[in-house]
Residue, then its C-alpha position, 0 to 999 in steps of 0.5 A: x644717695x643725696x642730691x645737692x642743688x645750688x641756687x643763686x640770686x642777686x641781692x642788695x643790702x639795707x639797714x634796719x633796726x630791731x630791738x634798738x640794734x642796727x641790723x644789716x638786711x639782705x634784700x634779694x632782687x627776685x623771689x627765685x630761691x624757693x627755700x628762701x621764700x618768706x624768709x628775712x635775713x639780717x646780720x646783727x652788728x656789734x653793739x656800739x657800732x655807730x650809724x656811720x660805721x654801719x653805712x660804710x659796711x653797707x656801702x662796701x657790701x653793696x659794691x662788692x657782693x652781687x648774690x647769695x648762693x643757697x646749697x640744699x641737700x635732699x635725700x633721694x628717698x625722701x624725693x621719691x616718696x614725696x613724688x618730687 
């Protein structure tokens, strides 16, 4: 039987650039979700979006989104074999 685990973390957003494109970056407030350790998450915005439009999206997300939920599923047999 599979076990589902839901973890939560507070996040904020920032803007960055990658390969000349504007990227909306997710910045966790604390490193509390093991699955996301060492992972960087970003959203590529549409080509042609202006810096001002990107800032409006950023502002809206920072005002309305307070966290991220990560759901993982593990097989109980795998956990038993690994000793977790």
